[in-house]
C-alpha positions as CSV (number, residue, x, y, z in Angstrom):
1,X,-8.5,49.4,50.7
2,X,-7.7,46.1,49.1
3,X,-4.1,44.9,49.4
4,X,-2.3,43.8,46.3
5,X,-3.0,40.1,46.7
6,X,-6.7,40.7,47.3
7,X,-6.9,42.9,44.2
8,X,-5.3,40.2,42.0
9,X,-7.7,37.6,43.5
10,X,-10.6,39.7,42.5
11,X,-9.3,40.1,39.0
12,X,-8.8,36.3,38.7
13,X,-12.4,35.6,39.9
14,X,-13.8,38.2,37.5
15,X,-11.9,36.6,34.6
16,X,-13.8,33.4,35.2
17,X,-17.2,35.1,34.9
18,X,-19.0,37.5,32.6
19,X,-22.1,39.6,33.1
20,X,-25.2,38.7,30.9
21,X,-28.0,41.1,31.4
22,X,-28.5,41.3,35.2
23,X,-26.8,38.0,35.9
24,X,-23.2,37.0,36.3
25,X,-22.5,33.8,34.3
26,X,-19.5,31.7,35.2
27,X,-17.3,30.5,32.3
28,X,-17.3,26.8,31.7
29,X,-13.7,25.6,32.1
30,X,-13.1,23.1,29.2
31,X,-10.0,22.3,27.3
32,X,-10.1,22.2,23.5
33,X,-10.0,18.4,23.6
34,X,-12.9,18.3,26.1
35,X,-14.9,20.6,23.9
36,X,-14.4,18.4,20.8
37,X,-15.3,15.3,22.9
38,X,-18.5,16.8,24.3
39,X,-19.6,18.1,20.8
40,X,-19.3,14.6,19.3
41,X,-21.2,13.1,22.3
42,X,-24.0,15.5,21.7
43,X,-24.0,14.5,18.0
44,X,-24.1,10.8,18.9
45,X,-27.0,11.5,21.4
46,X,-29.0,13.5,18.9
47,X,-31.7,10.8,18.5
48,X,-34.3,13.2,17.2
49,X,-32.4,14.2,14.1
50,X,-33.9,12.9,10.8
51,X,-32.2,10.3,8.7
52,X,-30.4,12.2,6.0
53,X,-31.1,9.8,3.2
54,X,-34.7,8.8,3.8
55,X,-36.5,11.2,6.1
56,X,-34.6,14.4,5.1
57,X,-33.3,15.4,1.7
58,X,-31.3,18.4,0.7
59,X,-31.5,20.0,-2.7
60,X,-28.1,21.7,-2.8
61,X,-28.3,22.6,-6.5
62,X,-25.4,24.5,-7.9
63,X,-22.9,26.9,-6.3
64,X,-24.5,30.3,-6.0
65,X,-24.7,32.1,-9.3
66,X,-25.4,35.8,-9.1
67,X,-27.6,35.6,-12.2
68,X,-30.0,33.2,-10.5
69,X,-32.7,34.7,-8.2
70,X,-34.2,31.4,-6.9
71,X,-33.1,27.8,-7.0
72,X,-35.4,25.5,-9.0
73,X,-36.4,23.5,-5.9
74,X,-36.6,24.3,-2.2
75,X,-33.5,23.6,-0.2
76,X,-35.1,21.2,2.2
77,X,-37.4,18.2,1.5
78,X,-38.8,16.4,4.6
79,X,-40.2,13.1,3.5
80,X,-41.4,12.5,7.0
81,X,-43.2,15.7,8.0
82,X,-44.3,14.1,11.2
83,X,-40.8,14.8,12.5
84,X,-41.9,18.4,13.1
85,X,-44.6,17.1,15.6
86,X,-41.9,15.8,17.9
87,X,-42.0,17.9,21.1
88,X,-38.7,19.7,20.7
89,X,-39.4,20.6,17.1
90,X,-43.0,21.7,18.0
91,X,-41.7,23.8,20.9
92,X,-39.3,25.6,18.6
93,X,-41.8,26.2,15.8
94,X,-44.4,27.4,18.3
95,X,-42.1,30.4,18.9
96,X,-42.4,31.4,15.3
97,X,-46.1,32.1,15.7
98,X,-46.1,35.9,16.1
99,X,-44.3,36.2,19.4
100,X,-41.3,38.1,17.9
101,X,-41.0,41.1,15.6
102,X,-38.2,40.5,13.2
103,X,-37.5,44.2,12.3
104,X,-34.8,45.7,14.4
105,X,-35.9,49.0,16.0
106,X,-39.4,47.9,16.9
107,X,-39.7,47.0,20.6
108,X,-40.5,43.4,21.4
109,X,-43.7,42.8,23.4
110,X,-44.0,40.5,26.4
111,X,-47.0,38.3,27.2
112,X,-47.9,35.4,29.4
113,X,-48.3,33.2,26.3
114,X,-44.9,34.1,25.1
115,X,-43.3,33.3,28.5
116,X,-45.1,30.0,28.4
117,X,-43.8,29.2,24.9
118,X,-40.3,30.1,25.9
119,X,-40.4,28.0,29.0
120,X,-41.8,25.0,27.0
121,X,-38.9,25.3,24.6
122,X,-36.4,25.4,27.5
123,X,-38.0,22.4,29.2
124,X,-37.9,20.4,26.0
125,X,-34.3,21.1,25.2
126,X,-33.1,20.6,28.7
127,X,-34.8,17.2,28.8
128,X,-33.1,16.1,25.6
129,X,-30.3,13.6,25.2
130,X,-27.8,16.2,23.7
131,X,-28.4,18.6,26.5
132,X,-27.9,15.9,29.1
133,X,-24.4,15.5,27.8
134,X,-23.8,19.1,28.5
135,X,-25.5,19.0,31.9
136,X,-23.4,16.1,33.0
137,X,-20.3,18.2,32.3
138,X,-21.8,21.2,34.1
139,X,-22.3,19.1,37.2
140,X,-18.8,17.7,37.0
141,X,-17.4,21.2,36.8
142,X,-19.6,22.4,39.6
143,X,-21.0,25.1,37.3
144,X,-23.7,27.4,38.7
145,X,-26.1,26.4,36.0
146,X,-26.3,22.9,37.4
147,X,-27.2,23.7,41.0
148,X,-30.9,22.8,40.4
149,X,-33.7,22.6,37.8
150,X,-35.1,26.1,38.7
151,X,-31.6,27.7,38.4
152,X,-30.9,25.9,35.1
153,X,-34.2,27.0,33.6
154,X,-33.8,30.6,34.7
155,X,-30.2,30.8,33.7
156,X,-30.9,29.5,30.2
157,X,-33.9,31.8,29.9
158,X,-31.9,34.8,30.8
159,X,-29.1,33.8,28.5
160,X,-31.2,33.1,25.4
161,X,-34.4,35.1,25.9
162,X,-33.1,38.1,27.9
163,X,-34.0,41.2,25.8
164,X,-31.5,43.8,24.7
165,X,-31.3,46.6,22.2
166,X,-29.8,46.6,18.7
167,X,-31.4,49.9,17.8
168,X,-32.4,52.1,20.8
169,X,-35.3,50.0,22.0
170,X,-35.6,46.5,23.5
171,X,-35.9,44.8,20.1
172,X,-33.8,41.6,20.3
173,X,-32.7,38.5,22.1
174,X,-30.0,35.9,21.4
175,X,-32.7,33.3,20.6
176,X,-34.6,35.5,18.2
177,X,-31.5,36.5,16.3
178,X,-30.0,33.0,16.1
179,X,-33.0,30.8,15.6
180,X,-35.6,33.0,14.0
181,X,-33.7,35.7,12.2
182,X,-34.0,39.5,12.2
183,X,-34.1,42.3,9.6
184,X,-31.8,45.3,10.0
185,X,-31.2,48.0,7.4
186,X,-33.0,45.9,4.7
187,X,-30.9,42.8,5.2
188,X,-31.4,39.5,7.0
189,X,-29.2,39.0,10.1
190,X,-29.0,35.9,12.1
191,X,-31.2,32.9,11.1
192,X,-29.0,29.9,11.7
193,X,-31.5,27.1,12.1
194,X,-32.6,24.8,9.3
195,X,-35.9,23.8,11.0
196,X,-37.1,27.4,11.1
197,X,-35.8,28.0,7.6
198,X,-37.7,25.0,6.4
199,X,-40.9,26.5,7.7
200,X,-40.1,29.8,6.0
201,X,-39.5,28.0,2.7
202,X,-43.0,26.4,3.0
203,X,-44.7,29.6,4.0
204,X,-47.5,30.2,1.4
205,X,-49.5,32.9,3.4
206,X,-47.1,35.8,3.6
207,X,-44.7,36.4,0.7
208,X,-42.7,38.8,2.9
209,X,-41.7,35.9,5.1
210,X,-41.1,33.2,2.5
211,X,-37.5,32.0,2.2
212,X,-36.1,31.6,-1.3
213,X,-32.9,29.5,-1.5
214,X,-30.5,30.8,-4.2
215,X,-27.5,28.4,-3.9
216,X,-24.8,27.2,-1.6
217,X,-21.5,28.9,-0.9
218,X,-19.9,25.9,0.8
219,X,-21.0,22.6,2.3
220,X,-19.6,19.7,4.3
221,X,-21.2,16.3,3.9
222,X,-24.6,16.2,5.7
223,X,-23.3,18.3,8.6
224,X,-23.2,22.0,7.7
225,X,-23.5,24.5,4.8
226,X,-23.3,28.1,4.0
227,X,-25.9,29.5,1.6
228,X,-27.2,32.6,-0.1
229,X,-31.0,33.2,0.3
230,X,-33.7,35.7,0.4
231,X,-36.3,36.2,3.1
232,X,-39.1,37.9,1.3
233,X,-37.2,40.5,-0.7
234,X,-34.4,40.9,1.9
235,X,-31.0,39.4,1.2
236,X,-28.8,37.1,3.2
237,X,-25.6,37.0,1.1
238,X,-24.1,34.3,3.4
239,X,-25.8,32.3,6.2
240,X,-24.4,29.2,7.7
241,X,-26.3,26.5,9.6
242,X,-26.2,22.9,10.6
243,X,-28.1,20.5,8.3
244,X,-30.7,18.0,9.7
245,X,-29.8,18.4,13.4
246,X,-32.5,18.6,16.1
247,X,-33.2,22.0,17.8
248,X,-31.9,20.4,21.0
249,X,-28.5,19.7,19.4
250,X,-28.1,23.2,18.1
251,X,-29.2,24.8,21.4
252,X,-26.9,22.5,23.5
253,X,-23.8,23.0,21.3
254,X,-24.3,26.7,21.1
255,X,-24.8,27.0,24.8
256,X,-21.6,25.0,25.5
257,X,-19.6,27.3,23.2
258,X,-21.1,30.5,24.7
259,X,-20.1,29.3,28.2
260,X,-16.7,27.8,27.3
261,X,-15.5,30.0,24.4
262,X,-17.5,33.2,24.7
263,X,-16.7,35.8,22.1
264,X,-14.2,33.6,20.2
265,X,-14.1,30.5,18.0
266,X,-15.2,27.2,19.5
267,X,-13.6,24.5,17.5
268,X,-15.4,21.2,17.2
269,X,-15.4,18.2,15.0
270,X,-18.8,16.6,14.1
271,X,-18.5,13.2,12.4
272,X,-15.0,14.1,11.3
273,X,-16.1,17.4,9.8
274,X,-14.4,20.5,11.4
275,X,-16.8,23.2,12.5
276,X,-16.1,26.6,14.2
277,X,-18.9,27.9,16.4
278,X,-18.5,31.6,16.8
279,X,-20.1,33.6,19.5
280,X,-20.0,37.4,19.6
281,X,-20.7,39.6,22.6
282,X,-21.8,43.2,22.6
283,X,-22.0,45.8,25.4
284,X,-25.5,47.0,26.2
285,X,-26.6,49.1,29.1
286,X,-23.3,48.5,30.9
287,X,-23.5,44.7,30.6
288,X,-22.3,42.1,28.1
289,X,-24.9,40.2,26.0
290,X,-24.5,37.5,23.4
291,X,-25.2,39.3,20.1
292,X,-25.0,36.1,18.0
293,X,-23.7,32.5,17.9
294,X,-23.4,30.5,14.7
295,X,-21.5,27.6,13.1
296,X,-19.1,28.0,10.2
297,X,-17.8,25.1,8.0
298,X,-14.2,24.3,8.7
299,X,-11.6,23.3,6.2
300,X,-12.6,20.6,3.7
301,X,-11.3,17.3,5.1
302,X,-10.9,13.9,3.5
303,X,-11.9,12.3,6.8
304,X,-15.2,14.2,6.7
305,X,-15.9,13.0,3.2
306,X,-14.8,9.4,3.9
307,X,-17.0,9.3,7.0
308,X,-19.9,10.5,5.0
309,X,-19.4,7.9,2.3
310,X,-19.2,5.2,5.0
311,X,-22.4,6.3,6.5
312,X,-24.1,6.4,3.1
313,X,-22.9,2.9,2.3
314,X,-24.2,1.6,5.6
315,X,-27.5,3.2,5.1
316,X,-27.8,1.7,1.6
317,X,-27.0,-1.7,2.9
318,X,-29.9,-1.5,5.4
319,X,-32.6,-0.9,2.8
320,X,-33.5,-1.3,-0.9
321,X,-31.2,0.9,-3.0
322,X,-34.1,2.6,-4.7
323,X,-35.0,4.4,-1.5
324,X,-31.6,6.2,-1.3
325,X,-31.8,9.6,-2.9
326,X,-29.4,12.5,-2.6
327,X,-29.4,15.6,-4.6
328,X,-26.0,16.9,-5.9
C-alpha cells in the first residue's frame, strides 16, 4: 500500500498529464506571459500567410441580418490563387478530398491513402516556421513530444487524427471537427479554418457542400472574425476563425493551447488583438479526447485597431495606392 507521501506524489504527477486516446500527454508548463509571447512569435514567423491587402481580400459586408439568406459576394477573395499550391496549403486541402464523412453517426473509414495524406499534413506543419517556435519551447521544457521526430509525428497524429465517437460509432477526430467541419442534428459543428471554408465557398460541383456566407457577427482587424453561414442547407449560427493565416499557424497555435491550457481559455494577443483559444475535452471510452479547439475574438481594443491602421499605411506606402482594396 502506498504511504501518504507516495500517494500525493502520484496525484501531483497525474495532474501534469492527461490521457488522450491510448496515450498519456504531458501538459506544457507555460505562464500566461509565455503563452502570449509564443503566440506572437508564431504570428511573426507565419511567412506563408497571404498579404491581406493584395493577395487576400475579405468581403465582410454588413452585420448579419436575419432577413438575408446569402451575402451578395463570397466572404473570401484570393487574388493570388497560387497560394493554395504551397505545400502546407495543399496538404490541408488534400484532406478534404473524400477521406472524411462529415455526418456524425457514420463511422469513418481508414485507408492507406488517408494515412499518407494525414502524415503529409503533419510533416508539412511540423517543418513550418510557426511550428518551429513551438518545438523550440517543447525542447526547452523537456516535453515528451520533443524527444525525436518519430515521437513528435506519432504524438501529433494521435492528438489530432485519433478517432473517437460523437454518436455511438468511431465517427470523428479533432482534426476533422476543427479544420473540416461536421454535421450533427442538421447543424454545422466545428469548421474553424478559413482555407477550407474558402474551398467550400468555391465549390460548384456539390451544392450540399457549398458554403454560403450570410454576414459577420464580430470582427477584429485582419486577425479574426465570427460569422453566420450555411454549409449547403445546414446552418452555422456562429462560427469563429482566424482570417488569412496559414494552416501551419492555426495548427501550431491550437496545439500549444491544447497542451498548455487544455479544456480552458488560452488567452493570446495577435498583433495587439486579444484572442481566446478555447479547447474542450470530452470523455470517451474511459479516456479524455479533445472535442474541439477554436479561437474567439477578444474585446475590441484601440491597440488592435491602431496596429491595423499602421500596417495598412505601411502597405500603402510600398505600392501604388490603386492596388490597395479593402471591403467594409
